[in-house]
C-alpha atoms as an extended CHARMM CRD file, in Angstrom:
* protein
*
       248  EXT
         1         1  MET       CA              7.8260000000      -49.7310000000        8.2120000000  PROA      1               0.0000000000
         2         2  GLU       CA              4.7600000000      -48.7390000000       10.1720000000  PROA      2               0.0000000000
         3         3  VAL       CA              1.4700000000      -49.0230000000        8.2510000000  PROA      3               0.0000000000
         4         4  GLU       CA             -0.8070000000      -46.1980000000        8.5790000000  PROA      4               0.0000000000
         5         5  ARG       CA             -4.1170000000      -46.9180000000       10.1100000000  PROA      5               0.0000000000
         6         6  PRO       CA             -7.2710000000      -45.6130000000        8.5280000000  PROA      6               0.0000000000
         7         7  LEU       CA             -9.0870000000      -43.0880000000       10.3660000000  PROA      7               0.0000000000
         8         8  GLU       CA            -11.7970000000      -44.3040000000       12.7340000000  PROA      8               0.0000000000
         9         9  PRO       CA            -14.9490000000      -42.7820000000       11.6310000000  PROA      9               0.0000000000
        10        10  LEU       CA            -16.5360000000      -39.8300000000       13.5850000000  PROA      10              0.0000000000
        11        11  LEU       CA            -20.2550000000      -41.1910000000       13.1750000000  PROA      11              0.0000000000
        12        12  GLU       CA            -21.0730000000      -44.8550000000       12.5290000000  PROA      12              0.0000000000
        13        13  VAL       CA            -24.8310000000      -46.0120000000       11.9110000000  PROA      13              0.0000000000
        14        14  ARG       CA            -24.9740000000      -49.7910000000       11.9560000000  PROA      14              0.0000000000
        15        15  HSD       CA            -28.1220000000      -51.8020000000       10.6770000000  PROA      15              0.0000000000
        16        16  LEU       CA            -30.4580000000      -48.8170000000       11.8440000000  PROA      16              0.0000000000
        17        17  THR       CA            -34.3130000000      -49.6530000000       11.6790000000  PROA      17              0.0000000000
        18        18  VAL       CA            -36.8480000000      -47.0040000000       12.7920000000  PROA      18              0.0000000000
        19        19  GLY       CA            -40.4330000000      -46.9620000000       12.4430000000  PROA      19              0.0000000000
        20        20  TYR       CA            -43.5030000000      -45.0720000000       13.8160000000  PROA      20              0.0000000000
        21        21  GLY       CA            -45.7930000000      -47.5100000000       15.3220000000  PROA      21              0.0000000000
        22        22  ASP       CA            -46.2310000000      -50.4430000000       12.9040000000  PROA      22              0.0000000000
        23        23  THR       CA            -45.0080000000      -48.3760000000        9.8760000000  PROA      23              0.0000000000
        24        24  PRO       CA            -41.3520000000      -48.8660000000        8.9320000000  PROA      24              0.0000000000
        25        25  VAL       CA            -39.4690000000      -45.9210000000        7.9020000000  PROA      25              0.0000000000
        26        26  LEU       CA            -35.6060000000      -46.9140000000        8.0230000000  PROA      26              0.0000000000
        27        27  GLN       CA            -34.7910000000      -50.4450000000        7.3510000000  PROA      27              0.0000000000
        28        28  GLN       CA            -31.2400000000      -51.7740000000        8.1940000000  PROA      28              0.0000000000
        29        29  VAL       CA            -29.3560000000      -48.5150000000        7.2150000000  PROA      29              0.0000000000
        30        30  SER       CA            -25.5150000000      -48.4760000000        7.7170000000  PROA      30              0.0000000000
        31        31  LEU       CA            -22.9950000000      -45.7090000000        7.0480000000  PROA      31              0.0000000000
        32        32  ALA       CA            -19.9300000000      -43.9950000000        8.3350000000  PROA      32              0.0000000000
        33        33  LEU       CA            -18.7860000000      -40.2850000000        8.3500000000  PROA      33              0.0000000000
        34        34  ARG       CA            -15.2540000000      -39.1770000000        9.0460000000  PROA      34              0.0000000000
        35        35  THR       CA            -14.1310000000      -35.7680000000       10.8370000000  PROA      35              0.0000000000
        36        36  ASN       CA            -14.0180000000      -32.7960000000        8.7590000000  PROA      36              0.0000000000
        37        37  GLN       CA            -16.1860000000      -34.2570000000        6.1480000000  PROA      37              0.0000000000
        38        38  ILE       CA            -19.3490000000      -32.7350000000        4.2330000000  PROA      38              0.0000000000
        39        39  ALA       CA            -21.8040000000      -35.8270000000        3.7070000000  PROA      39              0.0000000000
        40        40  ALA       CA            -25.2840000000      -35.6850000000        2.2470000000  PROA      40              0.0000000000
        41        41  VAL       CA            -28.5140000000      -37.8910000000        2.0700000000  PROA      41              0.0000000000
        42        42  VAL       CA            -31.0340000000      -37.3740000000       -0.9460000000  PROA      42              0.0000000000
        43        43  GLY       CA            -34.1420000000      -39.1960000000       -1.9990000000  PROA      43              0.0000000000
        44        44  PRO       CA            -37.5730000000      -39.0000000000       -2.6510000000  PROA      44              0.0000000000
        45        45  ASN       CA            -40.1860000000      -37.3300000000       -0.3880000000  PROA      45              0.0000000000
        46        46  GLY       CA            -40.8730000000      -39.8550000000        2.4640000000  PROA      46              0.0000000000
        47        47  ALA       CA            -37.7670000000      -41.8650000000        1.7740000000  PROA      47              0.0000000000
        48        48  GLY       CA            -36.4980000000      -41.3840000000        5.3040000000  PROA      48              0.0000000000
        49        49  LYS       CA            -34.1350000000      -38.6340000000        5.0960000000  PROA      49              0.0000000000
        50        50  SER       CA            -35.3030000000      -36.5030000000        8.1310000000  PROA      50              0.0000000000
        51        51  THR       CA            -36.0470000000      -39.7690000000       10.2580000000  PROA      51              0.0000000000
        52        52  LEU       CA            -32.3920000000      -40.6520000000        9.8920000000  PROA      52              0.0000000000
        53        53  LEU       CA            -31.1910000000      -37.1570000000       11.0710000000  PROA      53              0.0000000000
        54        54  LYS       CA            -33.5440000000      -37.2100000000       13.8650000000  PROA      54              0.0000000000
        55        55  THR       CA            -32.5160000000      -40.7170000000       15.0310000000  PROA      55              0.0000000000
        56        56  ILE       CA            -28.9580000000      -39.9160000000       14.9800000000  PROA      56              0.0000000000
        57        57  ALA       CA            -29.7820000000      -36.8290000000       16.8960000000  PROA      57              0.0000000000
        58        58  GLY       CA            -31.7230000000      -38.6000000000       19.4330000000  PROA      58              0.0000000000
        59        59  LEU       CA            -35.2390000000      -37.3880000000       18.5650000000  PROA      59              0.0000000000
        60        60  ASN       CA            -36.3910000000      -41.0040000000       17.4970000000  PROA      60              0.0000000000
        61        61  ARG       CA            -35.4950000000      -44.3010000000       19.1010000000  PROA      61              0.0000000000
        62        62  PRO       CA            -34.3000000000      -47.0090000000       16.7290000000  PROA      62              0.0000000000
        63        63  LYS       CA            -36.0630000000      -50.4990000000       16.9700000000  PROA      63              0.0000000000
        64        64  GLU       CA            -32.9370000000      -52.1630000000       15.8280000000  PROA      64              0.0000000000
        65        65  GLY       CA            -29.1480000000      -51.1410000000       15.3250000000  PROA      65              0.0000000000
        66        66  GLU       CA            -26.6440000000      -48.7970000000       16.7320000000  PROA      66              0.0000000000
        67        67  VAL       CA            -25.5220000000      -45.1790000000       16.5390000000  PROA      67              0.0000000000
        68        68  LEU       CA            -21.8550000000      -44.9420000000       17.4990000000  PROA      68              0.0000000000
        69        69  PHE       CA            -20.1860000000      -41.2720000000       18.1060000000  PROA      69              0.0000000000
        70        70  ASP       CA            -16.4670000000      -41.2750000000       18.6060000000  PROA      70              0.0000000000
        71        71  GLY       CA            -16.6890000000      -45.0910000000       18.8820000000  PROA      71              0.0000000000
        72        72  GLU       CA            -19.2860000000      -45.0860000000       21.8100000000  PROA      72              0.0000000000
        73        73  PRO       CA            -22.8540000000      -46.2480000000       21.3950000000  PROA      73              0.0000000000
        74        74  VAL       CA            -25.0450000000      -43.1510000000       21.7710000000  PROA      74              0.0000000000
        75        75  GLN       CA            -28.5040000000      -44.3380000000       20.7720000000  PROA      75              0.0000000000
        76        76  GLY       CA            -31.0980000000      -44.1910000000       23.8130000000  PROA      76              0.0000000000
        77        77  LEU       CA            -29.0660000000      -41.0920000000       25.2920000000  PROA      77              0.0000000000
        78        78  PRO       CA            -31.1470000000      -37.7890000000       26.0320000000  PROA      78              0.0000000000
        79        79  VAL       CA            -30.9140000000      -35.0710000000       23.3580000000  PROA      79              0.0000000000
        80        80  TRP       CA            -29.2650000000      -32.6470000000       25.7800000000  PROA      80              0.0000000000
        81        81  GLU       CA            -26.3040000000      -35.3710000000       26.3790000000  PROA      81              0.0000000000
        82        82  LEU       CA            -25.9520000000      -35.6070000000       22.6120000000  PROA      82              0.0000000000
        83        83  VAL       CA            -25.5610000000      -32.0350000000       22.2000000000  PROA      83              0.0000000000
        84        84  ARG       CA            -23.0570000000      -31.8450000000       24.9820000000  PROA      84              0.0000000000
        85        85  ARG       CA            -21.1120000000      -34.2120000000       22.9430000000  PROA      85              0.0000000000
        86        86  GLY       CA            -21.3340000000      -32.1960000000       20.0190000000  PROA      86              0.0000000000
        87        87  ILE       CA            -24.0750000000      -33.8090000000       17.9580000000  PROA      87              0.0000000000
        88        88  VAL       CA            -26.3740000000      -30.8680000000       16.9710000000  PROA      88              0.0000000000
        89        89  TYR       CA            -29.5730000000      -31.1710000000       14.9300000000  PROA      89              0.0000000000
        90        90  VAL       CA            -30.8560000000      -27.9890000000       12.9720000000  PROA      90              0.0000000000
        91        91  PRO       CA            -34.3290000000      -28.9550000000       11.7910000000  PROA      91              0.0000000000
        92        92  GLU       CA            -35.9420000000      -28.0070000000        8.5790000000  PROA      92              0.0000000000
        93        93  GLY       CA            -37.5580000000      -24.3030000000        8.9780000000  PROA      93              0.0000000000
        94        94  MET       CA            -35.8420000000      -23.7610000000       12.5030000000  PROA      94              0.0000000000
        95        95  SER       CA            -37.1570000000      -20.3760000000       13.7150000000  PROA      95              0.0000000000
        96        96  VAL       CA            -35.3810000000      -17.6690000000       15.6830000000  PROA      96              0.0000000000
        97        97  PHE       CA            -36.5400000000      -16.1250000000       18.9560000000  PROA      97              0.0000000000
        98        98  PRO       CA            -38.2430000000      -12.8430000000       17.4050000000  PROA      98              0.0000000000
        99        99  ASP       CA            -38.2040000000      -10.7370000000       20.4650000000  PROA      99              0.0000000000
       100       100  MET       CA            -34.5490000000      -11.3600000000       21.3310000000  PROA      100             0.0000000000
       101       101  ASN       CA            -31.8350000000       -9.5950000000       19.3830000000  PROA      101             0.0000000000
       102       102  VAL       CA            -29.3970000000      -11.3510000000       17.2460000000  PROA      102             0.0000000000
       103       103  LEU       CA            -26.5650000000      -11.7740000000       19.8820000000  PROA      103             0.0000000000
       104       104  GLU       CA            -29.1630000000      -13.2520000000       22.2560000000  PROA      104             0.0000000000
       105       105  ASN       CA            -30.1940000000      -15.7100000000       19.7180000000  PROA      105             0.0000000000
       106       106  LEU       CA            -26.6880000000      -16.8280000000       19.0820000000  PROA      106             0.0000000000
       107       107  GLU       CA            -25.8100000000      -16.8740000000       22.8180000000  PROA      107             0.0000000000
       108       108  ILE       CA            -28.6070000000      -19.1170000000       23.5350000000  PROA      108             0.0000000000
       109       109  GLY       CA            -27.1960000000      -21.9450000000       21.5020000000  PROA      109             0.0000000000
       110       110  ALA       CA            -24.2690000000      -22.1250000000       23.7780000000  PROA      110             0.0000000000
       111       111  TYR       CA            -26.2230000000      -23.0410000000       26.7950000000  PROA      111             0.0000000000
       112       112  LEU       CA            -24.5360000000      -26.2640000000       27.2120000000  PROA      112             0.0000000000
       113       113  ASN       CA            -21.2740000000      -25.4100000000       26.1620000000  PROA      113             0.0000000000
       114       114  ARG       CA            -20.2000000000      -22.0070000000       27.2670000000  PROA      114             0.0000000000
       115       115  PRO       CA            -16.2570000000      -22.1790000000       27.7120000000  PROA      115             0.0000000000
       116       116  LEU       CA            -15.5410000000      -21.3110000000       23.9840000000  PROA      116             0.0000000000
       117       117  ILE       CA            -18.2620000000      -19.0240000000       23.3210000000  PROA      117             0.0000000000
       118       118  ALA       CA            -16.1030000000      -16.1710000000       22.1430000000  PROA      118             0.0000000000
       119       119  GLN       CA            -14.1690000000      -18.5140000000       19.8440000000  PROA      119             0.0000000000
       120       120  ARG       CA            -17.6230000000      -19.6060000000       18.1980000000  PROA      120             0.0000000000
       121       121  LEU       CA            -19.0100000000      -16.1580000000       17.8350000000  PROA      121             0.0000000000
       122       122  ASP       CA            -15.8790000000      -15.3210000000       15.8310000000  PROA      122             0.0000000000
       123       123  LEU       CA            -16.5020000000      -18.3740000000       13.3870000000  PROA      123             0.0000000000
       124       124  VAL       CA            -20.1160000000      -17.0660000000       12.9890000000  PROA      124             0.0000000000
       125       125  TYR       CA            -19.1470000000      -13.5760000000       12.1980000000  PROA      125             0.0000000000
       126       126  GLU       CA            -16.3910000000      -14.9350000000        9.5420000000  PROA      126             0.0000000000
       127       127  LEU       CA            -19.2050000000      -16.7400000000        8.0150000000  PROA      127             0.0000000000
       128       128  PHE       CA            -21.8860000000      -14.1150000000        8.0970000000  PROA      128             0.0000000000
       129       129  PRO       CA            -20.3880000000      -10.5230000000        8.7030000000  PROA      129             0.0000000000
       130       130  GLU       CA            -23.8060000000       -9.1660000000        8.4760000000  PROA      130             0.0000000000
       131       131  LEU       CA            -24.8570000000      -10.7570000000       11.6180000000  PROA      131             0.0000000000
       132       132  ARG       CA            -22.0170000000       -8.8700000000       13.4560000000  PROA      132             0.0000000000
       133       133  GLU       CA            -23.3920000000       -5.5580000000       12.0780000000  PROA      133             0.0000000000
       134       134  ARG       CA            -26.9970000000       -6.3430000000       13.6950000000  PROA      134             0.0000000000
       135       135  LEU       CA            -26.2080000000       -7.8020000000       17.1010000000  PROA      135             0.0000000000
       136       136  SER       CA            -28.6370000000       -5.4780000000       18.9880000000  PROA      136             0.0000000000
       137       137  GLN       CA            -31.2990000000       -5.8280000000       16.3240000000  PROA      137             0.0000000000
       138       138  ARG       CA            -34.4080000000       -7.6980000000       16.9970000000  PROA      138             0.0000000000
       139       139  ALA       CA            -34.5880000000      -11.0580000000       15.0130000000  PROA      139             0.0000000000
       140       140  SER       CA            -38.1270000000      -10.3530000000       13.9890000000  PROA      140             0.0000000000
       141       141  THR       CA            -37.0220000000       -7.6860000000       11.5960000000  PROA      141             0.0000000000
       142       142  LEU       CA            -34.5420000000       -9.6310000000        9.5960000000  PROA      142             0.0000000000
       143       143  SER       CA            -34.7530000000      -11.2350000000        6.4540000000  PROA      143             0.0000000000
       144       144  GLY       CA            -35.4290000000      -14.8720000000        5.7840000000  PROA      144             0.0000000000
       145       145  GLY       CA            -31.8470000000      -15.4740000000        4.7580000000  PROA      145             0.0000000000
       146       146  GLN       CA            -30.4540000000      -13.7260000000        7.9820000000  PROA      146             0.0000000000
       147       147  LYS       CA            -32.8940000000      -15.6780000000       10.1060000000  PROA      147             0.0000000000
       148       148  ARG       CA            -31.4710000000      -18.8390000000        8.5420000000  PROA      148             0.0000000000
       149       149  MET       CA            -28.0020000000      -17.6580000000        9.1510000000  PROA      149             0.0000000000
       150       150  ILE       CA            -28.9080000000      -17.1670000000       13.0140000000  PROA      150             0.0000000000
       151       151  THR       CA            -30.2280000000      -20.8120000000       13.0730000000  PROA      151             0.0000000000
       152       152  LEU       CA            -26.8850000000      -22.2120000000       11.5980000000  PROA      152             0.0000000000
       153       153  GLY       CA            -24.9910000000      -20.0280000000       13.6390000000  PROA      153             0.0000000000
       154       154  ARG       CA            -26.8680000000      -21.1190000000       16.8430000000  PROA      154             0.0000000000
       155       155  GLY       CA            -26.0370000000      -24.6820000000       15.9010000000  PROA      155             0.0000000000
       156       156  LEU       CA            -22.1900000000      -23.7310000000       15.8160000000  PROA      156             0.0000000000
       157       157  MET       CA            -22.6910000000      -22.0420000000       18.9250000000  PROA      157             0.0000000000
       158       158  ALA       CA            -23.5360000000      -25.3480000000       20.6890000000  PROA      158             0.0000000000
       159       159  GLY       CA            -20.2950000000      -26.8630000000       19.8820000000  PROA      159             0.0000000000
       160       160  ALA       CA            -21.1420000000      -28.9220000000       17.1320000000  PROA      160             0.0000000000
       161       161  ARG       CA            -18.5510000000      -31.4920000000       16.0910000000  PROA      161             0.0000000000
       162       162  LEU       CA            -21.3720000000      -33.0570000000       14.0140000000  PROA      162             0.0000000000
       163       163  LEU       CA            -23.9160000000      -30.8110000000       12.4620000000  PROA      163             0.0000000000
       164       164  LEU       CA            -26.9850000000      -32.5610000000       11.2300000000  PROA      164             0.0000000000
       165       165  LEU       CA            -28.8680000000      -29.9760000000        8.7990000000  PROA      165             0.0000000000
       166       166  ASP       CA            -32.3280000000      -30.8570000000        7.6510000000  PROA      166             0.0000000000
       167       167  ASP       CA            -33.1810000000      -29.2440000000        4.4070000000  PROA      167             0.0000000000
       168       168  PRO       CA            -31.1370000000      -26.0540000000        5.2520000000  PROA      168             0.0000000000
       169       169  PHE       CA            -31.8870000000      -24.3370000000        1.6870000000  PROA      169             0.0000000000
       170       170  LEU       CA            -35.5920000000      -24.4830000000        1.9580000000  PROA      170             0.0000000000
       171       171  GLY       CA            -37.0920000000      -20.9090000000        0.7870000000  PROA      171             0.0000000000
       172       172  LEU       CA            -33.6940000000      -19.4570000000        0.2180000000  PROA      172             0.0000000000
       173       173  SER       CA            -32.8180000000      -17.4250000000       -2.9170000000  PROA      173             0.0000000000
       174       174  PRO       CA            -29.9830000000      -18.9720000000       -4.8760000000  PROA      174             0.0000000000
       175       175  ILE       CA            -27.5770000000      -16.3060000000       -4.0490000000  PROA      175             0.0000000000
       176       176  ILE       CA            -28.1510000000      -17.2420000000       -0.2110000000  PROA      176             0.0000000000
       177       177  VAL       CA            -27.9250000000      -20.9320000000       -1.1600000000  PROA      177             0.0000000000
       178       178  ARG       CA            -24.4430000000      -20.3190000000       -2.7420000000  PROA      178             0.0000000000
       179       179  ARG       CA            -23.4240000000      -18.3610000000        0.6060000000  PROA      179             0.0000000000
       180       180  PHE       CA            -24.3690000000      -21.2450000000        2.6310000000  PROA      180             0.0000000000
       181       181  CYS       CA            -22.3660000000      -23.5690000000        0.2550000000  PROA      181             0.0000000000
       182       182  GLU       CA            -19.2100000000      -21.6840000000        0.9100000000  PROA      182             0.0000000000
       183       183  ALA       CA            -20.0760000000      -21.4680000000        4.6680000000  PROA      183             0.0000000000
       184       184  PHE       CA            -20.4510000000      -25.2840000000        4.8720000000  PROA      184             0.0000000000
       185       185  ARG       CA            -16.7390000000      -25.6410000000        3.3970000000  PROA      185             0.0000000000
       186       186  THR       CA            -15.4420000000      -23.0840000000        6.0740000000  PROA      186             0.0000000000
       187       187  ILE       CA            -17.1640000000      -24.9050000000        8.7250000000  PROA      187             0.0000000000
       188       188  ARG       CA            -15.6420000000      -28.1140000000        7.5970000000  PROA      188             0.0000000000
       189       189  GLN       CA            -12.2210000000      -26.4440000000        7.5960000000  PROA      189             0.0000000000
       190       190  SER       CA            -12.9400000000      -25.4700000000       11.4020000000  PROA      190             0.0000000000
       191       191  GLY       CA            -13.0840000000      -29.2950000000       12.2170000000  PROA      191             0.0000000000
       192       192  VAL       CA            -16.8440000000      -29.6900000000       12.0790000000  PROA      192             0.0000000000
       193       193  THR       CA            -18.5150000000      -32.6890000000       10.1080000000  PROA      193             0.0000000000
       194       194  LEU       CA            -21.6310000000      -31.6970000000        8.4920000000  PROA      194             0.0000000000
       195       195  PHE       CA            -24.4190000000      -34.2650000000        7.3610000000  PROA      195             0.0000000000
       196       196  ILE       CA            -26.9410000000      -32.4600000000        5.2900000000  PROA      196             0.0000000000
       197       197  ALA       CA            -30.4130000000      -33.8650000000        3.9450000000  PROA      197             0.0000000000
       198       198  GLY       CA            -32.7280000000      -32.1820000000        1.5780000000  PROA      198             0.0000000000
       199       199  GLN       CA            -34.5330000000      -31.5140000000       -1.5820000000  PROA      199             0.0000000000
       200       200  HSD       CA            -31.9560000000      -29.2800000000       -3.3860000000  PROA      200             0.0000000000
       201       201  VAL       CA            -30.1360000000      -32.1520000000       -4.8300000000  PROA      201             0.0000000000
       202       202  ARG       CA            -27.7040000000      -30.6550000000       -7.1400000000  PROA      202             0.0000000000
       203       203  ARG       CA            -26.6600000000      -28.0510000000       -4.5340000000  PROA      203             0.0000000000
       204       204  ILE       CA            -26.3550000000      -30.6180000000       -1.8620000000  PROA      204             0.0000000000
       205       205  LEU       CA            -24.4470000000      -33.1410000000       -3.8450000000  PROA      205             0.0000000000
       206       206  ASN       CA            -22.2440000000      -30.4650000000       -5.4970000000  PROA      206             0.0000000000
       207       207  VAL       CA            -20.8100000000      -29.5720000000       -1.9480000000  PROA      207             0.0000000000
       208       208  ALA       CA            -20.8920000000      -33.1440000000       -0.5420000000  PROA      208             0.0000000000
       209       209  ASP       CA            -17.7940000000      -35.0880000000       -0.2150000000  PROA      209             0.0000000000
       210       210  LEU       CA            -19.7450000000      -38.2510000000        0.4560000000  PROA      210             0.0000000000
       211       211  ALA       CA            -23.3780000000      -38.8760000000       -0.3220000000  PROA      211             0.0000000000
       212       212  PHE       CA            -26.0770000000      -41.3200000000       -0.0160000000  PROA      212             0.0000000000
       213       213  LEU       CA            -29.2500000000      -42.0530000000       -1.8640000000  PROA      213             0.0000000000
       214       214  ILE       CA            -32.0610000000      -43.4670000000        0.1480000000  PROA      214             0.0000000000
       215       215  GLU       CA            -34.9520000000      -45.0530000000       -1.0630000000  PROA      215             0.0000000000
       216       216  ASP       CA            -38.0130000000      -46.5120000000        0.8950000000  PROA      216             0.0000000000
       217       217  GLY       CA            -36.0130000000      -46.4120000000        4.0840000000  PROA      217             0.0000000000
       218       218  SER       CA            -32.7830000000      -47.8670000000        2.5480000000  PROA      218             0.0000000000
       219       219  ILE       CA            -29.6010000000      -46.8210000000        1.2660000000  PROA      219             0.0000000000
       220       220  THR       CA            -29.2500000000      -47.8030000000       -2.3770000000  PROA      220             0.0000000000
       221       221  LEU       CA            -26.2470000000      -45.8110000000       -3.6750000000  PROA      221             0.0000000000
       222       222  SER       CA            -23.2940000000      -44.0250000000       -2.1430000000  PROA      222             0.0000000000
       223       223  GLY       CA            -20.1580000000      -42.2730000000       -3.3000000000  PROA      223             0.0000000000
       224       224  ALA       CA            -18.8840000000      -38.7220000000       -3.7470000000  PROA      224             0.0000000000
       225       225  GLY       CA            -21.7500000000      -36.3440000000       -4.2950000000  PROA      225             0.0000000000
       226       226  ASP       CA            -20.6290000000      -35.1180000000       -7.8190000000  PROA      226             0.0000000000
       227       227  GLU       CA            -20.3410000000      -38.6920000000       -8.9490000000  PROA      227             0.0000000000
       228       228  ILE       CA            -23.6900000000      -39.9820000000       -7.7110000000  PROA      228             0.0000000000
       229       229  TYR       CA            -25.5190000000      -37.0860000000       -9.2290000000  PROA      229             0.0000000000
       230       230  GLY       CA            -24.6230000000      -38.2250000000      -12.6430000000  PROA      230             0.0000000000
       231       231  ASP       CA            -25.7860000000      -41.6630000000      -11.7060000000  PROA      231             0.0000000000
       232       232  ALA       CA            -28.5150000000      -42.9860000000      -13.9290000000  PROA      232             0.0000000000
       233       233  HSD       CA            -30.5720000000      -44.4820000000      -11.3160000000  PROA      233             0.0000000000
       234       234  LEU       CA            -30.4460000000      -41.5680000000       -9.2980000000  PROA      234             0.0000000000
       235       235  GLN       CA            -31.5690000000      -39.3410000000      -12.0140000000  PROA      235             0.0000000000
       236       236  ARG       CA            -34.3690000000      -41.7560000000      -12.8860000000  PROA      236             0.0000000000
       237       237  ILE       CA            -35.5720000000      -41.8690000000       -9.2900000000  PROA      237             0.0000000000
       238       238  LEU       CA            -35.4300000000      -38.1890000000       -8.4440000000  PROA      238             0.0000000000
       239       239  PHE       CA            -36.2310000000      -36.5430000000      -11.6850000000  PROA      239             0.0000000000
       240       240  GLY       CA            -37.4380000000      -39.1410000000      -14.1050000000  PROA      240             0.0000000000
       241       241  SER       CA            -35.5100000000      -39.9390000000      -17.1960000000  PROA      241             0.0000000000
       242       242  GLU       CA            -34.3790000000      -36.2840000000      -17.8340000000  PROA      242             0.0000000000
       243       243  VAL       CA            -31.1620000000      -34.7870000000      -16.3630000000  PROA      243             0.0000000000
       244       244  ARG       CA            -32.1290000000      -31.7900000000      -14.5420000000  PROA      244             0.0000000000
       245       245  PRO       CA            -29.5730000000      -29.0850000000      -15.1890000000  PROA      245             0.0000000000
       246       246  ASP       CA            -30.4050000000      -27.0980000000      -11.9470000000  PROA      246             0.0000000000
       247       247  GLY       CA            -31.5290000000      -29.9680000000       -9.6420000000  PROA      247             0.0000000000
       248       248  ASP       CA            -33.3440000000      -28.0300000000       -7.5670000000  PROA      248             0.0000000000
């Protein structure tokens, strides 16, 4: 009888150490994500969440350690090559091109991966039908939530296999946050792995299959998102001794 082998991780981070000058930010961070998974990293301000995503995306060079994507080391590759391979970073507060219309803003995301542009547009329209209705509208005239839909859509248009989202709920209303959580699940079903960092802890952990708590640049807790949200240590570190019902 053939034994079923475990799936190889899509992303593997091994003993990652990153610093700015002589100041260490990440220290010996290791983690692994599988295909079609929603993962999250939460922690106090300054703990290293954004630095972790930026390093995976090629925006920071590690001092030690490896980043493997599909089993191949990718640390040190230029950002455009990582995007071509499917690693796409959507930074906190990423803005639209205000003088371009909605369609132009979306299409510019596919500048390195154009063959499947029609298929990716269909996914964006499925997630956010209001964008289809405003294709010729200038992006500067959209609401804040609609602009964030464009930035997420632009990441998908780039052909993301691993979508790195830095504080995607920042400044959004609770209704739009719920829309985005639903969108994340649909994106996962389309074959994209998501790695989300941010301050909206309950929302992020509620949607995450796998989650990590990072403190002072080190992973101190991991597990299913809903499980670690109830962990006493996480509650104490992020909220004090009181469990916050909203978490954001």
